[in-house]
VEXGUNU-280094 format. One record per residue (C-alpha): y, x, z; residue in one letter. Coordinates in steps of 0.001 Angstrom, whole numbers, padded with zeros to 6 digits, always signed. Example, Ala and Ser with C-alpha at 12.3 -4.5 7.8 and 13.67 -1.06 7.14 Angstrom:
-004500+012300+007800A/-001060+013670+007140S/
END
This chain:
+006231-052982+032442M/+007156-049806+034325L/+003640-048465+033823A/+003955-049091+030093E/+007301-047280+029951A/+005837-044360+031919M/+002905-044207+029513L/+005257-044141+026499R/+007309-041396+028145C/+004167-039417+028894D/+003025-039722+025276R/+006455-038674+024051A/+006328-035654+026377R/+002928-034714+024966E/+004281-034934+021413R/+007235-032780+022408L/+004918-030248+024047D/+002897-030031+020834R/+006054-029709+018747A/+007329-026913+020994L/+004020-025084+020749A/+004128-025423+016952D/+007698-024128+016854L/+006807-021149+019040R/+003882-020325+016773A/+006114-020643+013717L/+008738-018351+015244A/+006086-015732+016013A/+004673-016031+012489D/+008122-015730+010915C/+008936-012672+013018A/+005715-011004+011866W/+006419-011872+008245K/+010016-010673+008514A/+008834-007295+009833R/+006250-007042+007050A/+008979-007741+004485I/+011210-005070+006057E/+008384-002542+005754L/+007786-003493+002135M/+011497-003117+001379L/+011513+000327+003009E/+008518+001383+000902R/+010117+000060-002267C/+013351+001922-001489A/+011385+005140-000926A/+009550+004681-004220Q/+012837+003957-005967Q/+014300+007235-004633R/+011219+009090-005865E/+011534+007520-009305L/+015191+008512-009521V/+014159+012101-008753G/+011440+012014-011392V/+013859+010584-013971L/+016329+013354-013207D/+013606+015944-013721Q/+012507+014326-016980L/+016075+014313-018247E/+016354+018028-017387S/+013104+018758-019236I/+014280+016723-022218Q/+017572+018613-022285S/+015697+021921-022057G/+013426+020960-024925L/+016384+019966-027105R/+018198+023207-026334A/+015184+025431-026676G/
END
């Protein structure tokens, strides 16, 4: 009976070890993905700033064409 209980505990420990390994892998994967998303957001913000500058220039050109 004790041997059976020890075996069940050992199996439960193995399942927990696997679950912990899976959780560690998931945390590492999420951290990588989070950093990739941050980089994409930074690039999008930079492109948005560039587009705002281009729109300002186009509006100036349009105003110049109307006036001239």
